[in-house]
C-alpha positions in Angstrom: -9.3 8.8 12.4 -6.0 7.0 12.1 -2.7 8.7 13.0 -0.5 6.3 10.8 -1.1 4.0 8.1 1.3 1.2 6.8 1.0 0.7 3.0 1.6 -2.9 2.2 2.4 -2.6 -1.4 4.5 -0.8 -4.0 4.6 1.2 -7.2 1.9 3.5 -8.2 -0.8 2.0 -5.9 1.5 2.7 -2.9 2.0 6.2 -4.0 -1.7 6.6 -4.6 -2.5 5.5 -1.0 0.3 7.7 0.4 -1.2 10.7 -1.5 -4.7 10.1 -0.1 -3.3 9.7 3.5 -1.2 12.9 3.2 -4.2 15.0 2.3 -6.0 13.6 5.2 -3.2 14.4 7.6 -2.3 10.8 8.2 1.3 9.7 8.5 2.5 6.8 6.3 4.9 3.9 6.5 6.3 2.6 3.2 7.5 -1.1 3.3 9.7 -2.2 0.6 12.0 -4.9 -0.8 15.7 -4.2 -1.4 14.8 -3.9 -5.1 12.6 -1.0 -4.3 14.8 1.0 -2.0 14.8 3.9 -4.3 11.2 3.7 -5.2 9.0 6.9 -5.3 6.7 5.7 -2.4 9.7 5.0 -0.2 11.2 8.5 -0.9 7.9 10.2 -0.1 6.5 8.3 2.8 7.1 9.6 6.5 8.8 6.3 7.4 10.1 3.3 5.5 11.0 -0.2 6.5 12.8 -2.7 4.3 11.1 -6.1 4.7 13.0 -8.4 2.5 15.0 -9.3 -0.7 13.3 -8.8 -4.1 11.3 -12.0 -4.5 7.7 -11.1 -3.5 7.2 -14.3 -1.4 10.1 -12.9 0.8 9.0 -9.3 1.0 5.5 -8.1 -0.1 4.0 -11.5 0.7 5.9 -11.9 4.0 3.2 -11.4 6.5 5.4 -11.6 9.6 7.7 -8.9 8.2 4.8 -6.6 7.2 3.3 -6.9 10.7 6.4 -6.4 12.5 7.0 -3.2 10.4 3.5 -2.1 11.7 4.4 -2.8 15.2 7.9 -1.1 15.3 6.5 2.1 13.5 3.3 2.3 15.6 1.0 2.2 12.7 -2.8 2.1 13.3 -3.9 0.5 10.2 -2.8 -1.3 7.1 -3.9 -0.6 3.5 -3.0 -3.5 1.2 -3.6 -1.7 -2.2 -4.3 -4.4 -4.8 -2.6 -7.7 -5.7 -0.1 -9.1 -3.0 -2.0 -9.6 0.1 -5.1 -7.6 -0.7 -7.4 -10.5 -1.0 -5.8 -12.6 1.5 -8.4 -13.5 4.3 -5.8 -15.0 6.5 -3.7 -11.7 6.3 -6.8 -9.6 7.1 -7.4 -11.8 10.0 -3.9 -11.5 11.3 -4.0 -7.7 11.0 -7.1 -7.5 13.0 -5.7 -10.0 15.6 -2.8 -7.6 16.1 -5.1 -4.8 17.1 -4.7 -3.0 13.7 -7.4 -1.8 11.3 -7.4 -3.6 7.8 -8.5 -1.0 5.3 -10.6 -3.5 3.3 -13.5 -5.9 3.6 -13.9 -8.4 6.4 -11.9 -11.7 6.4 -15.2 -13.5 6.0 -16.2 -11.7 2.8 -12.7 -11.9 1.2 -12.7 -15.6 1.9 -16.2 -16.0 0.5 -15.6 -14.1 -2.7 -12.2 -15.6 -3.2 -13.8 -18.9 -3.9 -15.6 -18.4 -7.2 -17.9 -21.2 -6.5 -19.0 -19.9 -3.1 -19.3 -16.3 -4.6 -21.6 -17.5 -7.2 -23.8 -19.3 -4.9 -24.0 -16.3 -2.5 -25.0 -14.1 -5.5 -27.6 -16.5 -6.7 -29.1 -16.7 -3.3 -29.2 -12.8 -3.2 -30.9 -12.5 -6.5 -27.9 -11.5 -8.6 -28.1 -12.9 -12.2 -25.5 -15.4 -13.1 -24.0 -17.2 -16.3 -25.7 -20.5 -16.8 -23.5 -23.4 -15.6 -22.7 -25.9 -12.9 -24.1 -25.1 -9.5 -20.7 -25.8 -7.8 -17.4 -27.3 -8.4 -17.4 -30.2 -10.8 -16.9 -33.6 -9.2 -16.0 -35.4 -12.4 -15.7 -35.2 -16.1 -19.1 -37.0 -16.3 -20.6 -34.2 -14.5 -19.0 -31.6 -16.8 -20.4 -33.5 -19.9 -23.9 -33.4 -18.4 -23.8 -29.8 -17.5 -22.3 -28.9 -20.8 -25.1 -30.8 -22.6 -27.7 -29.0 -20.5 -26.3 -25.4 -21.1 -25.1 -26.0 -24.7 -21.7 -25.5 -26.2 -19.4 -23.8 -26.3 -18.5 -23.8 -22.5 -15.8 -22.5 -20.3 -14.0 -24.6 -17.6 -12.8 -22.1 -14.9 -10.7 -22.6 -11.6 -12.7 -22.0 -8.5 -9.9 -20.3 -6.7 -8.6 -18.7 -10.0 -8.1 -15.3 -11.6 -5.9 -13.6 -14.3 -6.9 -16.0 -16.8 -5.2 -19.1 -15.2 -7.1 -22.3 -15.1 -9.6 -21.2 -17.9 -10.2 -23.4 -20.9 -12.9 -23.2 -23.7 -14.5 -26.3 -25.1 -16.4 -25.7 -28.3 -17.7 -29.1 -28.4 -17.9 -32.4 -26.7 -14.6 -33.6 -28.4 -12.8 -30.9 -26.6 -14.3 -31.1 -23.3 -12.1 -33.8 -21.8 -8.9 -31.8 -22.8 -10.2 -28.5 -21.4 -11.3 -30.2 -18.3 -7.8 -31.8 -17.7 -5.8 -28.9 -18.6 -7.8 -26.4 -16.5 -7.5 -28.6 -13.5 -3.7 -29.0 -13.9 -3.2 -25.2 -14.4 -5.5 -24.5 -11.4 -3.5 -26.9 -9.1 -0.1 -25.4 -10.3 -1.3 -21.8 -10.0 -3.4 -21.9 -6.8 -2.8 -25.2 -5.1 -6.5 -26.2 -5.7 -7.5 -28.1 -8.8 -11.4 -27.3 -8.2 -13.0 -26.2 -11.4 -16.5 -25.3 -12.4 -18.3 -24.8 -15.8 -20.0 -21.9 -17.4 -21.7 -21.3 -20.6 -19.3 -19.5 -23.0 -20.5 -16.2 -24.4 -19.4 -15.4 -27.8 -19.7 -11.6 -27.8 -19.9 -10.2 -24.3 -18.8 -7.0 -22.7 -17.0 -7.1 -19.3 -18.9 -4.6 -17.2 -17.9 -4.1 -13.6 -19.7 -2.1 -10.9 -17.8 -0.2 -8.1 -19.4 -0.1 -4.7 -18.7 1.2 -1.2 -20.3 0.1 2.0 -19.9 1.5 5.5 -20.3 -0.3 8.8 -23.5 1.5 9.3 -25.7 -0.2 6.7 -25.2 2.3 3.8 -24.2 0.7 0.5 -23.8 2.9 -2.7 -22.6 2.3 -6.2 -20.5 4.5 -8.5 -21.6 3.4 -11.9 -20.2 1.0 -14.2 -16.8 0.5 -16.0 -16.4 -1.2 -19.3 -13.2 -3.4 -19.1 -13.9 -5.3 -22.3 -10.5 -4.5 -23.9 -8.4 -7.4 -22.6 -5.5 -9.5 -23.8 -5.5 -13.0 -22.2 -8.0 -11.9 -19.6 -5.7 -9.0 -18.6 -7.3 -5.6 -18.9 -5.5 -2.9 -21.0 -8.1 -0.1 -21.4 -11.1 0.7 -19.2 -13.9 3.3 -19.6 -16.4 4.9 -17.3 -19.3 4.6 -18.3 -19.7 1.8 -21.0 -20.4 3.0 -24.5 -22.9 0.1 -24.6 -25.1 0.6 -21.5 -28.0 2.9 -20.8 -28.6 4.9 -17.6 -31.5 2.7 -17.1 -29.5 -0.5 -17.2 -26.8 1.1 -14.9 -29.4 1.9 -12.4 -31.2 -1.4 -12.5 -28.0 -3.3 -12.0 -26.9 -0.9 -9.3 -30.1 -1.5 -7.4 -29.8 -5.2 -7.5 -26.2 -5.1 -6.3 -26.5 -2.6 -3.5 -29.5 -4.5 -2.1 -27.6 -7.8 -2.2 -24.5 -6.3 -0.6 -26.6 -4.7 2.1 -28.1 -8.0 2.9 -24.8 -9.7 3.0 -23.4 -7.1 5.4 -20.4 -6.2 3.2 -18.1 -3.4 4.3 -15.5 -1.1 2.4 -14.7 -1.2 -1.3 -15.6 -3.9 -3.7 -16.1 -4.5 -7.5 -18.6 -7.0 -8.9 -17.8 -8.1 -12.4 -20.4 -9.2 -15.0 -20.5 -10.3 -18.6 -23.1 -8.3 -20.6 -24.6 -9.5 -23.8 -28.0 -8.7 -25.6 -29.2 -6.5 -22.7 -28.4 -9.3 -20.1 -26.1 -9.2 -17.1 -24.5 -12.4 -15.7 -22.2 -12.2 -12.6 -18.8 -13.7 -12.8 -16.9 -12.7 -9.7 -16.3 -10.0 -7.0 -13.0 -8.5 -6.1 -12.9 -7.5 -2.6 -10.3 -4.7 -2.8 -9.5 -1.5 -4.8 -9.3 -2.0 -8.4 -6.5 -0.9 -10.9 -9.0 1.0 -12.8 -10.7 2.9 -9.8 -9.4 6.2 -11.3 -11.9 6.3 -14.2 -14.8 6.1 -11.7 -13.2 8.9 -9.5 -12.9 11.0 -12.6 -16.7 10.8 -13.4 -18.0 10.9 -9.8 -15.6 13.3 -8.1 -15.1 11.0 -5.2 -11.7 9.7 -3.8 -12.3 6.2 -3.4 -9.2 5.7 -1.3 -10.1 8.4 1.2 -13.4 6.8 1.5 -11.9 3.4 2.1 -9.8 4.9 5.0 -12.9 6.6 6.5 -14.9 3.4 6.5 -12.2 1.5 8.1 -11.9 4.1 10.9 -15.8 3.5 11.4 -17.0 6.7 9.8 -20.4 6.9 7.9 -20.5 7.6 4.2 -21.7 11.2 3.9 -24.1 10.6 1.2 -26.6 8.3 -0.3 -27.2 6.9 -3.8 -29.3 9.8 -4.7 -26.5 12.2 -4.0 -24.0 10.5 -6.6 -23.8 12.2 -9.8 -22.0 11.0 -13.0 -20.2 13.6 -15.0 -18.9 13.1 -18.6 -16.6 10.2 -19.7 -13.4 8.8 -18.5 -10.9 6.3 -20.1 -7.8 4.7 -18.7 -4.8 3.1 -20.4 -2.6 0.7 -18.6 0.9 1.5 -19.6 3.2 -1.6 -18.9 6.9 -2.1 -19.4 6.5 -4.8 -22.2 7.2 -5.0 -25.8 4.2 -3.7 -27.6 4.4 -6.5 -30.2 5.3 -9.6 -28.3 4.3 -8.5 -24.8 7.6 -9.7 -23.3 8.6 -8.0 -20.1 11.1 -5.1 -20.6 12.6 -3.9 -17.3 15.4 -1.6 -17.2 16.4 2.0 -16.5 14.3 4.8 -17.5 16.4 7.4 -19.1 13.6 10.0 -19.8 10.2 10.3 -18.3 7.7 12.9 -19.2 4.0 12.9 -18.0 1.3 14.6 -20.2 -0.8 17.2 -18.6 -3.5 19.8 -19.2 -7.3 19.9 -18.5 -8.8 16.4 -17.7 -5.5 14.5 -17.8 -4.3 12.3 -14.7 -1.3 10.0 -14.6 -0.8 7.6 -11.7 2.7 6.5 -11.9 5.8 6.0 -9.7 8.2 6.4 -12.6 10.9 9.1 -12.7 14.0 9.7 -14.9 16.7 7.4 -13.6 14.4 4.9 -12.0 15.2 1.3 -12.7 12.1 -0.8 -13.3 12.9 -4.1 -11.6 12.1 -7.4 -13.2 10.6 -9.1 -10.1 7.1 -7.6 -10.1 4.0 -6.8 -12.4 4.9 -4.8 -15.5 2.5 -2.1 -14.9 4.3 1.3 -14.7 1.7 3.9 -15.4 -1.9 4.6 -15.7 -2.9 7.4 -18.1 -6.4 8.5 -17.3 -8.4 11.3 -19.2 -11.8 12.8 -18.6 -14.0 14.7 -21.2 -17.5 16.2 -21.2 -18.3 13.5 -23.8 -16.7 10.2 -24.9 -15.5 11.9 -28.2 -13.8 14.6 -26.1 -12.2 12.0 -23.9 -10.9 10.1 -26.8 -9.5 13.2 -28.4 -7.9 14.2 -25.1 -6.5 10.6 -24.7 -4.9 10.7 -28.1 -3.2 14.0 -27.4 -1.9 12.7 -24.0 -0.4 9.6 -25.4 1.5 11.6 -28.0 2.7 13.7 -25.1 3.8 11.0 -22.8 7.5 10.0 -22.9 9.1 6.8 -21.4 12.6 6.2 -22.8 15.1 3.6 -21.9 12.7 0.7 -21.8 10.0 -0.5 -24.2 6.4 0.0 -23.2 2.9 -0.5 -24.6 2.5 3.2 -25.4 2.5 2.4 -29.3 -0.1 -0.2 -28.9 -2.5 2.2 -27.0 -2.0 4.9 -29.7 -3.0 2.3 -32.4 -6.1 1.3 -30.3 -7.3 4.8 -29.9 -6.9 5.4 -33.8 -8.9 2.4 -34.6 -12.5 3.1 -35.9 -14.2 0.3 -34.0 -12.8 1.5 -30.7 -13.9 5.1 -31.5 -17.4 3.8 -32.1 -17.3 1.8 -28.9 -18.0 -1.3 -31.0 -16.0 -4.0 -29.3 -16.4 -7.0 -27.1 -14.0 -9.0 -24.7 -12.7 -10.8 -27.8 -12.0 -7.6 -29.8 -8.3 -6.8 -28.6 -6.9 -10.3 -29.3 -8.1 -10.0 -32.9 -6.7 -6.5 -33.0 -3.2 -7.7 -31.9 -3.3 -10.4 -34.3 -4.1 -8.2 -37.2 -1.3 -5.8 -36.2 1.2 -8.6 -36.2 0.0 -9.9 -39.7 0.5 -6.5 -41.2 
């Protein structure tokens, strides 16, 4: 097992990894920008190293500074968290070239799944169902027209190297296709330095279902059930549930069997999440995230397994201590992502937190690096807390979430807490009657009232 792990991230996920290491008897190194000198993960880590000024490109994306910090502190391994360098294949290669363990998948699989076209081709070859669309990147507008005519409108043009909703445009008919193709390519080039795009059939009422997996280096691959991440705004998730209100245990088992067999054949290692669209009882693969997900706590709550500790053990060469038949699902869990944003306009609202109070009680978990007096910097993602609840049933989890949202206090900055309270009170949410388009309409209704 490792003696010291460097955490190449910030905020709540850096604190999450530190806590897992602490419980395993592993010393931690926090790296930080000058803007994060007083951050909670820096205060609690065994050692800390400043790696640059506030801009992420000069600090949390500065591979040379991070590797130097690992060298001078004598770290054995690097955990990238999520975001920043977590899905950067070149960084993973550099970590391993310096004799350190990268706590994540292999560079080969990070690179493969980071290219959405290559990922879809790999999944097609391995028997995982896909959304109908182009077999690869589109070579021209004429090819886009031909594929769209074959699969039928509406269609979605997507960046091959994309994520977070950038480089994605819907065309509801042939008249809109040229503009969608042109704009998607321009956005992809600006955001990712790669204007390759592909085309998929646009589903009008799907749910976003993802499956959490772990794979050790000895051939064992297991899944931990599904998460329903359909409550999204501009392709950014706000609320996640485990399991999905729409899926049956039989559907979960069938999807899990397909996925674990595919990843075993691929030789995948460590944590990963496969994302699907689900409509009318059919799954269609859209992408794979080769890292820990923001919403991993809901899976931990229903399975009772610490996914970060498992990541570390796998990276150290240990075997998973269980097989699929050993994994049990208990109750229901829901996560709300609390961000430092205006709940009406979603404009970023950084600033100093004057009062912070986390809710508590049975089945309530808060992953956050906030504290009273902490200044939320304007340089990074606006996520400041994840409120996670667990109940014996979905109804109990919702009641517990409503109570916890009322208890939670974050003063001094605006947050999305009021929006989450409104979502939980909505009858359609309570029935589990929503798709990936539901939240956009819900927000629009609130603005119109």
